[in-house]
C-alpha positions as CSV (number, residue, x, y, z in Angstrom):
1,M,-34.1,-3.2,-19.1
2,S,-32.2,-6.0,-20.8
3,E,-29.1,-7.7,-19.4
4,S,-26.9,-5.7,-21.7
5,D,-28.0,-2.3,-20.4
6,E,-26.4,-0.4,-17.6
7,I,-28.2,0.3,-14.3
8,S,-29.2,3.9,-14.1
9,G,-27.2,6.1,-11.9
10,D,-30.3,7.6,-10.3
11,Y,-30.8,4.5,-8.2
12,S,-34.4,3.9,-9.4
13,P,-35.3,0.2,-9.6
14,A,-34.0,-1.5,-12.7
15,E,-35.6,-4.6,-14.2
16,I,-33.6,-7.5,-15.7
17,T,-34.9,-10.6,-17.3
18,V,-32.6,-13.5,-16.5
19,P,-31.1,-14.8,-19.8
20,A,-31.1,-18.5,-20.7
21,G,-27.3,-18.4,-20.5
22,C,-27.6,-18.1,-16.7
23,G,-29.8,-21.2,-16.4
24,G,-28.7,-23.5,-13.6
25,L,-26.7,-20.9,-11.7
26,R,-27.3,-19.8,-8.1
27,L,-29.1,-16.4,-8.0
28,D,-26.0,-14.7,-6.5
29,A,-23.8,-16.1,-9.2
30,A,-26.2,-15.0,-11.9
31,L,-26.3,-11.5,-10.4
32,A,-22.5,-11.4,-10.3
33,R,-22.5,-12.2,-14.0
34,L,-25.2,-9.7,-14.9
35,L,-23.9,-6.9,-12.6
36,P,-20.1,-7.3,-12.7
37,E,-19.5,-3.8,-11.3
38,H,-20.7,-5.1,-8.0
39,S,-19.1,-7.7,-5.8
40,R,-20.9,-10.9,-5.0
41,S,-20.8,-10.1,-1.2
42,R,-22.5,-6.7,-2.0
43,L,-25.2,-8.4,-4.1
44,Q,-25.8,-11.0,-1.4
45,A,-26.2,-8.1,1.1
46,W,-28.8,-6.5,-1.2
47,L,-30.7,-9.7,-1.4
48,R,-30.8,-10.0,2.4
49,D,-31.9,-6.4,2.6
50,G,-34.7,-6.9,0.1
51,L,-33.2,-4.6,-2.5
52,I,-33.3,-7.4,-5.1
53,T,-36.5,-9.3,-5.8
54,L,-37.1,-12.3,-8.0
55,D,-40.5,-12.5,-9.7
56,G,-41.8,-10.0,-7.3
57,A,-40.6,-11.7,-4.1
58,A,-37.6,-11.9,-1.9
59,A,-35.2,-14.7,-2.7
60,D,-32.3,-16.6,-1.2
61,A,-28.9,-16.2,-2.8
62,K,-28.6,-20.0,-3.1
63,R,-31.8,-20.3,-5.2
64,K,-31.2,-21.5,-8.7
65,V,-32.5,-19.6,-11.7
66,W,-33.3,-21.1,-15.1
67,G,-33.9,-18.1,-17.4
68,G,-36.9,-15.9,-18.0
69,E,-37.2,-14.8,-14.3
70,R,-37.8,-11.1,-13.6
71,L,-35.3,-9.4,-11.4
72,V,-35.9,-6.0,-9.9
73,V,-32.7,-4.4,-8.5
74,T,-32.7,-1.2,-6.4
75,V,-29.1,0.0,-6.2
76,P,-28.6,2.2,-3.1
77,P,-26.3,5.2,-3.4
78,A,-22.7,4.6,-2.4
79,P,-21.9,6.0,1.1
80,T,-20.5,9.5,0.7
81,S,-17.1,10.0,2.2
82,A,-17.2,12.2,5.4
83,A,-13.6,13.2,4.8
84,A,-13.0,16.8,3.6
85,A,-11.3,17.5,0.3
86,E,-7.9,19.1,0.9
87,D,-5.4,20.5,-1.6
88,I,-2.5,18.3,-0.9
89,P,0.1,17.5,-3.6
90,L,-0.2,14.0,-5.0
91,P,2.7,12.2,-6.7
92,I,0.7,10.6,-9.5
93,V,2.5,7.9,-11.5
94,F,-0.4,7.0,-13.8
95,E,-4.0,8.2,-14.2
96,D,-6.9,7.5,-16.5
97,A,-10.7,7.3,-16.2
98,D,-10.6,4.1,-14.1
99,I,-7.5,4.2,-11.8
100,V,-4.9,6.4,-10.2
101,V,-1.5,5.1,-9.2
102,I,0.1,7.1,-6.4
103,D,3.8,7.1,-5.3
104,K,3.0,7.7,-1.6
105,P,5.7,9.5,0.3
106,A,6.7,8.4,3.8
107,G,4.7,10.3,6.5
108,L,1.4,10.4,4.6
109,V,-1.4,8.6,6.3
110,V,-3.8,6.8,3.9
111,H,-7.1,7.0,5.8
112,P,-8.3,9.6,8.3
113,G,-8.5,8.2,11.8
114,N,-7.9,9.0,15.4
115,G,-5.2,11.7,15.5
116,N,-5.2,12.0,11.7
117,E,-8.6,13.5,10.8
118,S,-7.0,15.6,8.0
119,G,-3.9,15.7,5.8
120,T,-4.4,12.2,4.5
121,L,-4.2,10.5,1.1
122,M,-8.0,10.3,1.2
123,N,-8.3,14.0,1.7
124,A,-6.0,14.7,-1.2
125,L,-7.8,12.3,-3.5
126,L,-11.2,13.9,-2.8
127,H,-9.7,17.2,-3.9
128,H,-8.0,15.8,-6.9
129,A,-11.1,13.8,-8.1
130,P,-14.2,15.0,-6.3
131,E,-16.3,12.1,-7.8
132,L,-14.5,9.8,-5.5
133,A,-16.8,11.0,-2.7
134,G,-19.4,8.6,-4.2
135,V,-17.0,5.6,-4.2
136,P,-16.6,3.6,-1.0
137,R,-13.4,4.6,0.8
138,A,-12.8,7.1,-1.9
139,G,-11.6,4.3,-4.2
140,I,-8.8,3.1,-1.9
141,V,-8.5,-0.7,-2.2
142,H,-5.2,-1.3,-0.3
143,R,-3.0,0.6,2.1
144,L,0.5,1.4,3.0
145,D,1.6,2.2,6.5
146,K,2.1,5.9,7.3
147,E,5.9,5.6,7.2
148,T,6.1,3.2,4.3
149,S,6.7,4.8,0.9
150,G,5.8,3.6,-2.5
151,L,3.1,2.6,-5.0
152,L,-0.6,2.0,-4.4
153,V,-3.6,2.0,-6.7
154,V,-6.9,3.8,-6.3
155,A,-10.1,3.0,-8.2
156,R,-11.9,6.0,-9.7
157,T,-15.2,4.1,-10.3
158,L,-17.2,1.5,-8.4
159,A,-16.7,-1.0,-11.3
160,A,-12.9,-0.5,-11.1
161,Q,-12.9,-0.8,-7.4
162,T,-14.9,-4.1,-7.5
163,E,-12.6,-5.5,-10.1
164,L,-9.4,-4.5,-8.2
165,V,-10.7,-6.0,-5.0
166,R,-11.4,-9.2,-6.9
167,Q,-7.8,-9.2,-8.1
168,L,-6.5,-8.6,-4.6
169,Q,-8.6,-11.5,-3.3
170,A,-7.4,-13.7,-6.1
171,R,-3.8,-12.7,-5.3
172,T,-3.0,-11.7,-8.8
173,V,-2.0,-8.1,-7.9
174,K,1.8,-8.2,-7.7
175,R,3.3,-6.1,-4.9
176,H,7.1,-6.0,-4.5
177,Y,8.9,-4.1,-1.7
178,L,12.5,-3.3,-0.9
179,A,13.3,-3.5,2.8
180,L,16.4,-3.2,5.0
181,A,16.3,-6.0,7.6
182,L,18.6,-6.1,10.6
183,G,21.2,-8.9,10.8
184,K,22.7,-11.1,8.1
185,I,20.2,-13.2,6.1
186,G,21.8,-16.1,4.5
187,A,19.3,-16.9,1.8
188,G,15.8,-16.0,0.6
189,G,12.7,-17.9,1.8
190,T,9.0,-17.7,2.7
191,V,7.4,-16.7,6.0
192,D,4.1,-18.5,6.2
193,A,2.6,-17.4,9.5
194,P,-1.0,-16.3,10.3
195,L,-1.4,-12.7,11.6
196,G,-3.9,-11.1,13.9
197,R,-4.2,-8.3,16.5
198,H,-1.8,-8.6,19.3
199,P,-3.7,-10.1,22.3
200,V,-2.4,-7.5,24.7
201,Q,-1.0,-4.6,22.8
202,R,-4.0,-3.9,20.5
203,T,-2.2,-1.3,18.3
204,K,0.2,-4.0,17.2
205,M,-0.1,-7.1,15.0
206,A,1.4,-10.5,15.9
207,V,1.9,-14.0,14.6
208,L,-1.1,-16.0,15.9
209,R,-1.0,-19.7,15.3
210,Q,-4.6,-19.9,16.6
211,G,-7.1,-17.4,15.2
212,G,-4.8,-15.5,12.9
213,K,-5.5,-14.8,9.3
214,E,-3.5,-16.6,6.6
215,A,-0.4,-14.5,5.7
216,R,2.5,-15.3,3.4
217,T,5.6,-13.2,2.5
218,H,8.3,-14.3,0.1
219,Y,11.7,-12.6,0.5
220,E,14.9,-12.6,-1.6
221,V,18.3,-11.3,-0.6
222,K,19.5,-8.4,-2.8
223,E,22.6,-7.1,-0.9
224,R,24.3,-7.8,2.4
225,F,26.0,-5.4,4.7
226,A,27.8,-5.7,8.0
227,A,24.7,-5.1,10.2
228,C,21.7,-5.5,7.9
229,T,20.5,-7.1,4.6
230,L,18.6,-5.5,1.7
231,V,15.8,-7.8,0.7
232,E,13.0,-7.8,-1.8
233,C,9.7,-8.9,-0.3
234,R,6.7,-10.1,-2.4
235,L,3.3,-10.2,-0.7
236,E,1.1,-13.1,-1.4
237,T,-1.5,-11.8,1.1
238,G,-1.9,-8.3,2.3
239,R,-2.4,-8.2,6.1
240,T,-1.7,-5.1,8.3
241,H,2.0,-4.7,9.0
242,Q,2.6,-8.0,7.3
243,I,6.2,-7.6,6.1
244,R,7.2,-5.8,9.3
245,V,5.8,-8.6,11.6
246,H,6.9,-11.5,9.4
247,M,10.5,-10.3,9.2
248,A,10.6,-9.6,12.9
249,S,9.3,-13.0,13.6
250,I,12.3,-14.6,11.9
251,G,14.7,-12.4,13.9
252,H,15.2,-9.8,11.2
253,A,13.1,-6.7,12.1
254,L,13.3,-3.8,9.7
255,V,15.7,-1.0,10.2
256,G,14.1,2.0,11.8
257,D,10.9,0.1,12.8
258,P,9.7,1.8,16.0
259,V,7.1,-0.9,16.8
260,Y,8.7,-4.3,15.9
261,G,12.4,-3.5,15.7
262,R,13.9,-2.0,18.8
263,A,17.3,-3.7,18.6
264,K,20.4,-1.6,17.9
265,S,22.8,-2.5,15.1
266,G,25.9,-0.6,16.4
267,D,25.9,1.6,13.3
268,A,24.8,5.1,14.5
269,T,23.5,6.2,11.1
270,L,21.5,3.0,10.7
271,D,20.1,3.2,14.2
272,A,19.0,6.8,13.7
273,F,16.9,6.1,10.6
274,P,13.6,7.7,11.5
275,R,11.1,5.2,9.9
276,Q,10.9,1.6,8.9
277,A,13.1,1.1,5.8
278,L,10.3,-0.2,3.6
279,H,9.4,0.9,0.1
280,A,6.8,-0.5,-2.2
281,W,8.8,-0.3,-5.4
282,R,6.8,-2.3,-7.9
283,L,3.1,-2.8,-8.6
284,A,1.5,-4.9,-11.3
285,L,-2.2,-5.6,-12.0
286,V,-4.7,-6.1,-14.8
287,H,-6.3,-2.9,-15.9
288,P,-10.0,-3.2,-14.7
289,R,-11.5,-2.0,-18.0
290,A,-8.9,-2.6,-20.7
291,G,-8.0,-6.1,-19.4
292,R,-4.2,-5.7,-20.1
293,E,-1.5,-6.2,-17.5
294,M,0.2,-3.0,-16.4
295,A,3.2,-2.4,-14.1
296,W,4.9,0.5,-12.5
297,E,8.1,1.0,-10.6
298,S,9.1,3.6,-8.1
299,P,12.7,4.7,-7.4
300,L,13.9,4.6,-3.8
301,P,13.1,7.8,-1.9
302,A,16.0,10.1,-1.0
303,D,16.3,9.0,2.6
304,F,16.4,5.3,1.8
305,A,18.8,5.8,-1.1
306,A,21.1,7.8,1.1
307,L,21.1,5.1,3.8
308,L,22.1,2.5,1.2
309,E,25.0,4.8,0.0
310,H,26.2,5.1,3.6
311,L,26.1,1.3,4.0
312,R,28.0,0.7,0.8
313,G,30.7,3.2,1.8
314,A,31.0,1.9,5.3
């Protein structure tokens, strides 16, 4: 087939003649240009596994092409999700053929796991859009913690998933959160501290100056109260528990956080809040097919809004 054709969905080998416009590129870079629905890391893995040949032979990803070479690509089927489809209501903010934007309620787990084999967002998605069984991780490209509410995007196709992952890696997806942090925060700032698995308590994350992954959170003060501060946090990276760990690391753990914020505020209503006070209120990205920037906002859920009203009246 020519470089402008789509690879067949039946996973039979497809032939591509490298166009002159790819001359001088590394093989993996040329493949990424010719097969944009697949990530470069995926294409490199297929090269290592012998699923892509160049002029009839295995080839290294670093080899340069000059145009005219014959590629044969055997696309393996996407792993089918083992999760069961379940009829769980989904608060959908936006949906088209490429993406679904969900306003996740607090208490909903994103992925099945130990102790949460069913009743998750993934189970709900597989019922809502059965074709997601053929997309890795049912199209989920980023997560929210179980007790964090708010917006997340799901890809409905492999091409959309690949593009959204690229945007996340390029840090062009804009994710804004509202959080109630314990104590009085004088001014906004940035927490730039690498994160990794806690060396002793493996279910927790921690700031790790050695061996941690780069993590950066920007925060801005929105409203101050006697015992806490409402802040808007913007993620530059997206590590597990990032906002929760970063705010705790500067002495301002989130209200209600059972893992990173055990201190009491002296306000009984504040101290009784049953989850971390964290809400993903704004999400912006470039639509993976249309190429236009889109943004969505989510109002505070009832429990968070009621807590703010209590604080304002205190």
